[in-house]
VOFITOR-11967 format. One line per 3 residues: number of its first residue (from 1); their letters; for each residue x negated, y negated, z negated of N, C-alpha, C. Coordinates in steps of 0.1 Angstrom, whole numbers, plus 5000, padded with zeros to 4 digits. Last residue first. Example, Ala and Ser with C-alpha at 12.3 -4.5 7.8 and 13.67 -1.06 7.14 Angstrom:
BEGIN
2) sa) 4872,5022,4929,4863,5011,4929,4871,5000,4921; 4868,5057,4922,4877,5045,4922,4868,5033,4922
//
This chain:
BEGIN
381) kly) 2704,8499,1927,2710,8487,1933,2725,8488,1933; 2691,8521,1920,2699,8515,1909,2705,8502,1914; 2674,8531,1938,2686,8539,1936,2696,8532,1926
378) ekt) 2652,8514,1938,2660,8514,1950,2674,8522,1948; 2641,8521,1913,2647,8508,1915,2656,8507,1927; 2626,8543,1908,2641,8544,1907,2648,8531,1911
375) fek) 2599,8538,1908,2604,8549,1916,2619,8549,1917; 2597,8517,1890,2593,8515,1904,2599,8526,1913; 2604,8529,1866,2612,8517,1871,2609,8515,1886
372) ies) 2585,8549,1864,2599,8553,1865,2607,8541,1871; 2562,8533,1862,2563,8541,1874,2578,8545,1875; 2565,8521,1836,2565,8513,1848,2567,8521,1861
369) sin) 2564,8545,1821,2576,8536,1821,2577,8527,1833; 2538,8553,1825,2549,8561,1830,2562,8553,1831; 2524,8531,1813,2522,8534,1827,2534,8542,1833
366) vve) 2533,8534,1786,2535,8522,1793,2534,8524,1808; 2522,8560,1781,2537,8558,1781,2540,8545,1789; 2494,8553,1782,2500,8563,1791,2515,8562,1792
363) ksp) 2491,8535,1762,2490,8530,1776,2495,8540,1786; 2517,8542,1737,2503,8543,1742,2503,8537,1757; 2539,8519,1719,2536,8531,1728,2522,8530,1734
360) eyd) 2539,8510,1686,2536,8505,1699,2532,8517,1708; 2561,8508,1658,2553,8516,1668,2551,8509,1681; 2572,8498,1636,2563,8489,1644,2555,8497,1654
357) kdd) 2586,8517,1622,2594,8506,1627,2585,8497,1636; 2586,8549,1617,2576,8539,1621,2583,8528,1629; 2599,8572,1609,2602,8559,1601,2591,8548,1605
354) fll) 2598,8593,1626,2587,8591,1616,2588,8578,1608; 2621,8595,1641,2615,8607,1636,2605,8604,1625; 2629,8567,1646,2639,8578,1641,2632,8589,1634
351) ehl) 2606,8555,1655,2613,8550,1643,2622,8560,1637; 2602,8571,1677,2592,8571,1666,2597,8565,1653; 2624,8563,1692,2622,8577,1689,2613,8578,1677
348) rkv) 2620,8536,1697,2631,8540,1688,2630,8554,1684; 2597,8538,1713,2597,8530,1701,2607,8535,1691; 2608,8552,1735,2597,8558,1727,2596,8551,1713
345) nee) 2626,8534,1745,2631,8547,1740,2621,8553,1731; 2609,8514,1754,2618,8511,1743,2624,8524,1737; 2595,8528,1774,2588,8522,1763,2597,8520,1751
342) lda) 2615,8533,1793,2610,8544,1785,2602,8539,1773; 2644,8519,1800,2630,8514,1796,2624,8525,1787; 2663,8536,1810,2663,8522,1815,2649,8516,1812
339) pii) 2658,8568,1821,2655,8559,1809,2654,8545,1815; 2684,8583,1838,2672,8575,1840,2670,8567,1827; 2694,8614,1848,2696,8604,1837,2683,8596,1837
336) ceg) 2705,8622,1881,2695,8622,1871,2700,8612,1860; 2715,8642,1908,2720,8633,1897,2710,8634,1885; 2685,8648,1929,2699,8648,1926,2703,8639,1915
333) asg) 2660,8650,1939,2662,8654,1925,2676,8655,1921; 2659,8639,1964,2660,8654,1963,2663,8659,1949; 2671,8608,1953,2666,8616,1964,2669,8631,1962
330) ira) 2688,8605,1925,2675,8602,1930,2670,8611,1940; 2717,8590,1915,2712,8601,1923,2699,8597,1929; 2720,8580,1881,2719,8577,1895,2714,8589,1902
327) ltr) 2726,8563,1850,2728,8575,1858,2726,8571,1873; 2707,8552,1822,2716,8550,1832,2716,8562,1841; 2699,8541,1788,2699,8550,1799,2709,8546,1810
324) ede) 2701,8529,1763,2688,8528,1770,2687,8538,1782; 2723,8534,1748,2722,8521,1754,2709,8519,1761; 2717,8561,1741,2729,8558,1748,2728,8545,1755
321) fpl) 2683,8572,1746,2694,8567,1738,2705,8561,1746; 2673,8601,1766,2673,8587,1763,2685,8583,1754; 2681,8619,1737,2671,8610,1743,2673,8612,1758
318) ges) 2701,8622,1707,2698,8626,1721,2689,8615,1727; 2701,8635,1673,2702,8624,1683,2699,8630,1697; 2704,8638,1639,2706,8645,1652,2709,8635,1663
315) ail) 2691,8641,1606,2693,8633,1618,2695,8642,1630; 2688,8658,1585,2692,8645,1582,2695,8636,1594; 2689,8689,1571,2690,8683,1584,2696,8669,1582
312) nyd) 2668,8703,1549,2679,8693,1549,2679,8686,1563; 2656,8732,1532,2656,8723,1544,2669,8715,1543; 2655,8751,1513,2651,8737,1509,2653,8727,1520
309) vvt) 2661,8775,1524,2670,8770,1515,2667,8755,1511; 2638,8781,1539,2650,8775,1546,2660,8769,1537; 2616,8793,1530,2618,8779,1525,2631,8773,1531
306) glv) 2615,8817,1543,2614,8817,1528,2617,8804,1522; 2616,8811,1570,2627,8817,1564,2627,8816,1549; 2589,8801,1572,2600,8792,1574,2613,8798,1568
303) svi) 2575,8825,1567,2574,8814,1558,2585,8804,1559; 2583,8840,1589,2587,8844,1576,2586,8833,1566; 2569,8825,1608,2583,8826,1609,2589,8830,1596
300) esv) 2542,8829,1600,2548,8815,1600,2563,8816,1601; 2540,8857,1603,2539,8851,1589,2544,8837,1589; 2543,8859,1631,2553,8864,1622,2552,8858,1608
297) nls) 2533,8828,1648,2531,8842,1644,2542,8846,1634; 2545,8808,1675,2544,8810,1661,2541,8825,1658; 2550,8806,1701,2536,8805,1698,2534,8808,1683
294) tsi) 2575,8828,1716,2570,8817,1707,2555,8818,1704; 2604,8840,1729,2590,8838,1732,2586,8826,1723; 2628,8865,1720,2623,8851,1720,2608,8852,1725
291) spl) 2638,8890,1714,2645,8882,1725,2640,8868,1726; 2627,8902,1693,2625,8908,1706,2630,8900,1717; 2637,8884,1672,2623,8884,1676,2621,8891,1690
288) vat) 2664,8888,1665,2661,8878,1675,2647,8879,1680; 2667,8910,1648,2676,8909,1659,2670,8899,1670; 2649,8907,1628,2647,8919,1636,2656,8918,1649
285) vvn) 2659,8882,1617,2645,8884,1623,2644,8895,1632; 2684,8890,1609,2682,8879,1618,2669,8880,1625; 2679,8909,1590,2686,8913,1602,2685,8902,1613
282) nla) 2666,8894,1571,2658,8904,1578,2665,8908,1591; 2687,8879,1563,2677,8872,1570,2668,8882,1577; 2701,8900,1550,2707,8893,1561,2697,8885,1569
279) pls) 2684,8907,1529,2687,8917,1540,2693,8910,1552; 2685,8882,1514,2672,8887,1521,2675,8897,1531; 2715,8864,1522,2707,8873,1514,2694,8877,1522
276) asq) 2723,8829,1529,2722,8843,1533,2712,8851,1524; 2724,8803,1526,2732,8811,1517,2731,8826,1520; 2709,8793,1547,2705,8789,1534,2713,8797,1523
273) aki) 2721,8802,1570,2709,8809,1566,2705,8806,1551; 2741,8783,1573,2745,8797,1570,2732,8805,1565; 2725,8760,1579,2734,8761,1567,2737,8775,1563
270) mma) 2714,8769,1603,2705,8766,1592,2713,8766,1579; 2737,8771,1619,2729,8783,1617,2720,8781,1604; 2744,8744,1620,2753,8754,1614,2746,8767,1611
267) glv) 2723,8734,1635,2725,8729,1621,2734,8739,1614; 2727,8747,1659,2714,8749,1652,2716,8745,1637; 2752,8736,1666,2750,8751,1664,2738,8754,1656
264) drq) 2745,8709,1670,2755,8713,1660,2754,8728,1656; 2729,8711,1692,2723,8707,1679,2732,8711,1667; 2748,8718,1711,2736,8727,1708,2730,8724,1695
261) rea) 2764,8696,1711,2770,8709,1706,2758,8719,1702; 2747,8678,1722,2751,8676,1708,2757,8689,1702; 2746,8688,1748,2734,8688,1740,2737,8686,1725
258) rrf) 2773,8682,1755,2768,8696,1755,2756,8697,1746; 2774,8655,1755,2782,8662,1744,2777,8677,1743; 2759,8651,1778,2755,8645,1765,2762,8652,1753
255) ddg) 2772,8663,1798,2760,8670,1793,2755,8664,1780; 2804,8651,1789,2796,8658,1798,2784,8665,1792; 2822,8634,1777,2808,8634,1772,2799,8642,1781
252) kty) 2850,8656,1777,2845,8642,1776,2831,8642,1770; 2839,8687,1792,2848,8679,1784,2843,8664,1784; 2821,8703,1804,2831,8698,1812,2842,8690,1805
249) rir) 2802,8719,1792,2797,8705,1797,2808,8698,1805; 2793,8745,1770,2804,8737,1776,2799,8723,1780; 2774,8760,1757,2773,8758,1772,2783,8749,1778
246) cya) 2781,8764,1731,2768,8756,1734,2768,8752,1749; 2802,8781,1733,2804,8768,1729,2793,8759,1732; 2788,8805,1739,2797,8799,1749,2800,8784,1746
243) taq) 2777,8808,1714,2768,8806,1725,2776,8800,1737; 2799,8813,1698,2791,8801,1695,2782,8798,1707; 2809,8837,1710,2817,8825,1710,2809,8812,1708
240) mgn) 2788,8854,1705,2793,8852,1719,2800,8839,1719; 2786,8854,1676,2775,8850,1685,2779,8847,1699; 2817,8839,1663,2807,8849,1664,2796,8845,1674
237) liq) 2827,8812,1642,2825,8817,1656,2815,8828,1656; 2851,8802,1619,2839,8810,1621,2838,8816,1635; 2864,8768,1622,2865,8783,1621,2851,8789,1623
234) kgs) 2883,8740,1625,2871,8745,1619,2873,8760,1617; 2903,8738,1656,2900,8735,1642,2887,8742,1637; 2924,8758,1677,2914,8747,1675,2912,8746,1660
231) kiv) 2927,8792,1688,2932,8780,1681,2920,8770,1679; 2915,8813,1701,2929,8811,1704,2935,8798,1697; 2888,8827,1717,2892,8817,1707,2906,8812,1710
228) pty) 2885,8862,1725,2889,8848,1729,2891,8840,1716; 2858,8882,1722,2870,8879,1715,2874,8864,1718; 2845,8906,1746,2845,8893,1738,2858,8891,1732
225) gvg) 2822,8933,1757,2835,8926,1755,2834,8913,1747; 2796,8935,1782,2801,8937,1768,2815,8930,1767; 2780,8930,1804,2787,8943,1803,2792,8946,1789
222) meq) 2768,8906,1810,2761,8915,1800,2768,8929,1798; 2785,8895,1828,2771,8896,1831,2764,8906,1822; 2809,8896,1815,2808,8903,1827,2793,8905,1831
219) smc) 2803,8879,1793,2807,8893,1790,2806,8902,1803; 2798,8855,1806,2787,8862,1799,2791,8876,1796; 2824,8849,1816,2813,8850,1825,2802,8858,1818
216) lqy) 2839,8848,1792,2843,8858,1802,2831,8860,1811; 2827,8826,1779,2826,8840,1773,2829,8850,1783; 2834,8806,1796,2820,8809,1795,2818,8823,1788
213) nnl) 2862,8806,1791,2857,8809,1804,2842,8813,1804; 2862,8799,1764,2866,8813,1767,2862,8816,1782; 2854,8772,1766,2847,8782,1757,2850,8796,1762
210) hti) 2874,8761,1782,2860,8762,1787,2852,8772,1779; 2896,8763,1764,2896,8770,1777,2882,8772,1783; 2887,8748,1741,2891,8762,1740,2890,8769,1754
207) esd) 2883,8721,1742,2871,8730,1744,2875,8744,1745; 2905,8706,1736,2900,8705,1750,2888,8715,1753; 2909,8712,1709,2918,8717,1719,2912,8717,1733
204) tve) 2877,8719,1693,2888,8710,1697,2897,8717,1707; 2862,8735,1666,2866,8736,1680,2878,8727,1683; 2837,8734,1644,2850,8729,1646,2852,8728,1661
201) iei) 2821,8763,1630,2821,8752,1640,2835,8747,1642; 2801,8784,1611,2813,8776,1611,2812,8764,1621; 2789,8816,1624,2787,8802,1619,2800,8794,1620
198) ggl) 2781,8851,1618,2789,8840,1624,2785,8826,1618; 2763,8867,1605,2778,8869,1602,2786,8858,1608; 2738,8867,1613,2741,8858,1602,2756,8859,1597
195) adi) 2739,8883,1635,2732,8888,1623,2735,8879,1611; 2752,8866,1653,2759,8877,1648,2752,8883,1635; 2731,8848,1657,2743,8843,1651,2751,8855,1645
192) adi) 2712,8865,1670,2709,8858,1657,2721,8853,1650; 2726,8874,1693,2722,8883,1683,2719,8876,1669; 2729,8849,1707,2740,8857,1703,2737,8867,1692
189) lgg) 2702,8842,1711,2710,8834,1703,2723,8841,1698; 2694,8863,1728,2687,8862,1715,2696,8853,1706; 2710,8858,1751,2711,8870,1744,2705,8870,1730
186) fgv) 2700,8833,1760,2714,8834,1755,2716,8847,1746; 2666,8830,1748,2676,8831,1758,2690,8833,1752; 2643,8807,1734,2653,8817,1732,2662,8818,1744
183) tvy) 2611,8797,1725,2621,8798,1736,2630,8809,1733; 2593,8775,1705,2602,8787,1705,2611,8786,1717; 2560,8761,1701,2573,8762,1707,2580,8775,1703
180) dti) 2533,8738,1693,2541,8750,1691,2555,8749,1697; 2523,8713,1696,2515,8724,1701,2522,8737,1699; 2530,8678,1700,2535,8692,1699,2525,8702,1704
177) dld) 2527,8651,1696,2516,8660,1694,2520,8674,1692; 2539,8623,1716,2541,8633,1706,2528,8642,1706; 2547,8603,1735,2536,8601,1725,2538,8611,1714
174) lnt) 2565,8610,1756,2570,8605,1743,2560,8602,1732; 2552,8619,1779,2563,8609,1780,2567,8602,1767; 2533,8637,1768,2529,8626,1776,2539,8615,1778
171) nlm) 2549,8656,1754,2538,8648,1747,2535,8636,1755; 2566,8667,1773,2572,8660,1761,2561,8651,1755; 2548,8678,1791,2558,8668,1795,2563,8660,1784
168) tia) 2536,8697,1774,2528,8686,1779,2537,8675,1784; 2557,8715,1772,2552,8708,1760,2544,8695,1764; 2559,8723,1798,2571,8716,1792,2566,8709,1780
165) qep) 2534,8736,1802,2537,8723,1809,2549,8716,1803; 2538,8757,1783,2526,8748,1783,2529,8735,1790; 2561,8771,1791,2561,8763,1779,2550,8753,1778
162) ggq) 2559,8769,1827,2563,8775,1815,2562,8766,1803; 2556,8753,1850,2544,8758,1843,2547,8764,1830; 2581,8751,1864,2568,8750,1871,2556,8756,1864
159) aya) 2601,8753,1845,2601,8762,1856,2587,8762,1863; 2594,8732,1828,2593,8746,1823,2593,8756,1834; 2599,8710,1844,2585,8713,1839,2584,8727,1834
156) anc) 2625,8707,1850,2617,8714,1860,2603,8717,1855; 2636,8692,1830,2637,8707,1828,2629,8714,1839; 2634,8666,1839,2624,8671,1830,2625,8686,1828
153) kny) 2636,8659,1874,2643,8662,1861,2634,8669,1852; 2605,8642,1882,2617,8650,1886,2625,8651,1873; 2573,8634,1894,2585,8630,1887,2597,8638,1892
150) sdn) 2538,8642,1887,2550,8642,1896,2562,8639,1887; 2518,8643,1868,2519,8630,1876,2529,8632,1887; 2523,8664,1851,2513,8666,1862,2513,8654,1872
147) gln) 2543,8659,1835,2531,8663,1829,2520,8666,1839; 2565,8650,1848,2565,8664,1845,2552,8669,1838; 2580,8621,1839,2568,8626,1844,2567,8641,1840
144) lyt) 2616,8621,1844,2604,8619,1837,2592,8624,1844; 2650,8619,1841,2639,8617,1851,2627,8612,1844; 2669,8643,1826,2662,8631,1824,2651,8630,1834
141) dry) 2684,8666,1824,2684,8659,1837,2677,8646,1837; 2683,8674,1798,2676,8682,1808,2675,8675,1821; 2676,8652,1772,2686,8657,1781,2679,8663,1794
138) vsv) 2663,8663,1743,2659,8655,1755,2667,8661,1767; 2675,8660,1711,2677,8666,1724,2671,8657,1735; 2662,8662,1680,2664,8653,1691,2664,8661,1704
135) lki) 2665,8666,1645,2666,8672,1658,2669,8662,1669; 2647,8667,1615,2654,8658,1625,2654,8665,1638; 2646,8677,1581,2645,8680,1596,2653,8670,1604
132) ent) 2627,8677,1552,2637,8671,1559,2635,8674,1574; 2607,8684,1534,2615,8695,1540,2628,8689,1547; 2589,8666,1525,2602,8665,1519,2612,8676,1524
129) dqn) 2565,8674,1537,2565,8669,1523,2578,8668,1516; 2570,8680,1563,2566,8691,1554,2564,8687,1540; 2595,8672,1583,2587,8665,1573,2583,8675,1563
126) isa) 2598,8683,1615,2599,8687,1601,2590,8679,1593; 2616,8680,1644,2606,8674,1636,2608,8677,1622; 2622,8696,1673,2625,8697,1659,2614,8691,1651
123) iii) 2635,8687,1703,2624,8685,1694,2628,8686,1680; 2649,8707,1729,2651,8700,1716,2638,8699,1708; 2664,8715,1757,2651,8710,1752,2654,8702,1740
120) tds) 2681,8739,1776,2680,8732,1763,2666,8728,1760; 2675,8750,1800,2688,8743,1799,2689,8735,1786; 2647,8751,1818,2651,8751,1804,2664,8743,1803
117) rtg) 2644,8773,1846,2645,8760,1841,2651,8760,1826; 2619,8797,1853,2633,8794,1849,2634,8781,1843; 2593,8798,1859,2602,8803,1869,2616,8801,1866
114) rgl) 2576,8809,1828,2576,8801,1841,2586,8807,1851; 2597,8827,1806,2586,8819,1809,2587,8811,1822; 2616,8846,1801,2615,8835,1792,2604,8825,1795
111) ngd) 2636,8867,1818,2625,8859,1820,2625,8847,1810; 2659,8883,1819,2649,8886,1808,2637,8877,1809; 2677,8876,1836,2668,8886,1841,2657,8889,1831
108) rdd) 2692,8858,1822,2699,8869,1827,2690,8880,1832; 2685,8836,1804,2676,8847,1806,2684,8859,1811; 2685,8804,1804,2695,8814,1809,2687,8826,1813
105) vgf) 2669,8790,1775,2669,8793,1789,2680,8804,1792; 2658,8765,1754,2668,8775,1756,2669,8777,1771; 2632,8755,1732,2637,8756,1746,2648,8767,1747
102) lai) 2618,8733,1710,2627,8744,1711,2633,8744,1725; 2587,8723,1697,2596,8723,1708,2605,8735,1709; 2580,8708,1666,2581,8721,1674,2591,8719,1685
99) nry) 2559,8690,1645,2569,8690,1656,2568,8702,1664; 2555,8681,1612,2552,8691,1622,2563,8691,1632; 2540,8655,1592,2551,8660,1601,2546,8672,1610
96) gka) 2524,8659,1560,2528,8651,1572,2539,8659,1580; 2510,8666,1537,2511,8676,1548,2515,8669,1561; 2487,8643,1522,2500,8648,1525,2500,8657,1537
93) eee) 2463,8631,1522,2463,8644,1516,2477,8651,1519; 2447,8611,1547,2459,8615,1539,2458,8629,1534; 2424,8607,1563,2427,8598,1552,2438,8603,1542
90) qeq) 2421,8626,1582,2410,8624,1574,2413,8615,1561; 2446,8626,1595,2441,8638,1588,2430,8636,1579; 2446,8600,1605,2455,8604,1595,2451,8616,1587
87) eei) 2426,8603,1626,2424,8594,1615,2433,8597,1603; 2439,8622,1642,2426,8625,1636,2423,8616,1624; 2461,8607,1651,2463,8620,1643,2450,8623,1635
84) tea) 2449,8587,1666,2457,8584,1654,2458,8596,1645; 2438,8602,1687,2429,8595,1678,2436,8591,1665; 2462,8612,1699,2452,8622,1693,2442,8615,1684
81) vee) 2473,8588,1708,2480,8596,1698,2470,8606,1691; 2455,8580,1727,2457,8571,1715,2464,8579,1704; 2457,8601,1746,2445,8598,1739,2447,8590,1726
78) nii) 2484,8624,1745,2479,8611,1749,2467,8607,1740; 2477,8658,1750,2482,8648,1740,2476,8635,1744; 2483,8686,1769,2479,8672,1769,2486,8664,1758
75) ltd) 2471,8719,1770,2481,8710,1765,2475,8696,1765; 2450,8735,1776,2459,8731,1787,2470,8721,1783; 2439,8741,1753,2431,8732,1762,2439,8728,1774
72) ndi) 2455,8759,1740,2456,8745,1736,2448,8735,1746; 2471,8783,1754,2458,8778,1755,2459,8763,1753; 2491,8802,1733,2491,8791,1742,2476,8786,1742
69) dtr) 2504,8835,1730,2493,8826,1728,2494,8814,1738; 2532,8848,1717,2527,8843,1730,2516,8832,1727; 2535,8878,1699,2533,8863,1699,2527,8859,1712
66) kfd) 2558,8902,1700,2545,8899,1705,2544,8883,1706; 2575,8926,1681,2573,8912,1684,2559,8910,1689; 2583,8950,1671,2587,8947,1684,2584,8933,1689
63) kta) 2569,8950,1646,2570,8962,1654,2573,8959,1668; 2572,8928,1631,2560,8929,1639,2561,8940,1649; 2595,8932,1617,2595,8922,1627,2583,8924,1637
60) vtv) 2587,8951,1598,2597,8955,1608,2597,8945,1619; 2567,8937,1583,2564,8950,1589,2574,8953,1601; 2581,8914,1575,2569,8913,1583,2567,8926,1591
57) iyl) 2601,8926,1559,2605,8918,1571,2593,8917,1580; 2586,8938,1539,2594,8946,1548,2597,8939,1561; 2575,8916,1527,2566,8925,1534,2574,8934,1543
54) agi) 2599,8906,1516,2591,8898,1526,2582,8907,1534; 2605,8927,1498,2614,8923,1509,2607,8916,1520; 2583,8926,1481,2585,8938,1489,2594,8935,1500
51) aic) 2587,8900,1470,2575,8903,1477,2577,8915,1486; 2612,8905,1457,2611,8895,1468,2598,8897,1477; 2604,8924,1438,2614,8927,1448,2613,8918,1460
48) lif) 2586,8908,1423,2581,8920,1430,2591,8924,1441; 2603,8890,1412,2593,8885,1421,2587,8897,1430; 2618,8908,1396,2625,8900,1406,2614,8895,1416
45) iel) 2598,8918,1379,2605,8927,1387,2612,8920,1399; 2592,8894,1365,2582,8901,1373,2588,8910,1383; 2616,8889,1353,2611,8879,1363,2601,8886,1371
42) ifl) 2618,8910,1335,2628,8909,1345,2623,8900,1357; 2596,8903,1319,2596,8916,1326,2606,8916,1338; 2604,8880,1307,2593,8880,1316,2592,8892,1324
39) pin) 2627,8889,1292,2628,8879,1303,2617,8879,1313; 2613,8908,1274,2623,8912,1284,2625,8902,1295; 2595,8899,1255,2590,8902,1268,2600,8906,1278
36) ygl) 2610,8896,1232,2603,8884,1237,2599,8886,1252; 2618,8922,1226,2628,8912,1230,2622,8900,1236; 2593,8932,1219,2600,8937,1231,2611,8927,1236
33) khk) 2587,8917,1196,2578,8916,1208,2585,8921,1220; 2608,8925,1180,2607,8911,1183,2598,8909,1196; 2603,8952,1178,2616,8948,1183,2615,8933,1188
30) kne) 2579,8951,1165,2580,8958,1178,2592,8953,1185; 2586,8940,1141,2577,8933,1150,2577,8938,1164; 2602,8959,1130,2608,8946,1134,2599,8939,1143
27) sne) 2584,8979,1127,2595,8982,1136,2601,8968,1140; 2567,8968,1108,2562,8971,1121,2573,8973,1131; 2585,8967,1087,2580,8954,1092,2574,8957,1106
24) lga) 2590,8993,1082,2601,8985,1086,2596,8972,1092; 2565,9001,1074,2571,9007,1086,2582,8999,1091; 2562,8987,1051,2553,8984,1062,2559,8989,1075
21) adt) 2582,8998,1036,2583,8984,1039,2574,8981,1051; 2573,9024,1034,2586,9022,1041,2587,9007,1045; 2549,9020,1020,2549,9026,1033,2562,9023,1041
18) nes) 2560,9010,0996,2551,9001,1004,2550,9006,1018; 2574,9032,0987,2581,9019,0990,2573,9010,0999; 2553,9049,0983,2563,9053,0993,2571,9040,0997
15) sra) 2539,9037,0962,2532,9039,0975,2542,9042,0986; 2558,9038,0942,2554,9025,0947,2547,9026,0961; 2558,9066,0939,2570,9059,0943,2567,9045,0949
12) nee) 2532,9071,0929,2537,9077,0942,2549,9069,0948; 2534,9058,0905,2524,9053,0915,2528,9058,0929; 2552,9073,0892,2556,9059,0894,2547,9053,0906
9) rsn) 2539,9097,0889,2551,9097,0897,2555,9082,0901; 2517,9090,0873,2515,9095,0887,2527,9094,0895; 2530,9084,0849,2523,9073,0857,2520,9077,0871
6) qtq) 2539,9109,0842,2549,9098,0845,2542,9087,0853; 2516,9123,0838,2525,9127,0849,2534,9116,0852; 2506,9109,0816,2498,9109,0828,2507,9113,0840
3) edm) 2525,9114,0795,2523,9100,0801,2516,9100,0814; 2544,9143,0800,2534,9136,0794,2532,9122,0801; 2578,9152,0792,2568,9149,0803,2557,9140,0798
//
């Protein structure tokens, strides 16, 4: 073999080695880059799935849902409260508190508006900076200004003027700034709890008979069956059972304990929702939206569901406070719960909800407090 041929073969061999090495290096680089991108790719797919799921919820929920517009011009917020809110909005960058009125009605005829008294009145106060929630029941038989300078049991406000007047009643008596509400009937509550797969509630021996009696009444009215509760203790209640539990008022504590049960059920629903899957939350939305009336739109409802895992229920109370109330029969209004001193109740309410230890009630509240004392003094002798 001549020298030229030998050199040519060696050069080709070296070229082949370089090509193989380059190919190997490129292959390794591709593997490295692919391996580096796998977690990011999975994350993108996960986010996409969540987005598609949220969009599906909005699409399905909107199908049978009609938002109830409230004319904010008809809502009354006490003048001093409105001025304070405006000042805070200009000075603070924090999101602050959002207060929503929750009403429960006996909707046997499907009426969620004017003409039916609200059996349940709950203020849900949400600290939007910490996601902490506080629930305060306003006892339905509380003797208050109905928002139109007439006095009666506060649940009459909803019957007279629907959610607008009921919200005004809360704002004027309690120095609040509520503009949104959710009203649900018994049927909607049953469906929502069933969609969650039931909730965990501790049932006492004294509650079992009453719980089953309410189940029997509802099953006859709705034409459906029910499952009796047969034992006491902590257990999973279905929608019918939990709703019947909410209605009990004949055990120790009467209507005060009844309102507490309602808050307990709301808290249990929130806990269950925090561990629920996206399809389960979708079931809740599609089940309950046709059976509620609310000023919130679908995107706001979905936003709440999207952050429910971060919520923390830190307080549950009833108003008037236990040591600031008395009972009496007030003329045609019947048996009422009377705020012994509405001013003091409002001070304590604002400390509870907003950590305001130095709150001074507005002149409107001071006036209402004086009128309640004047109107009820002859019945408290």
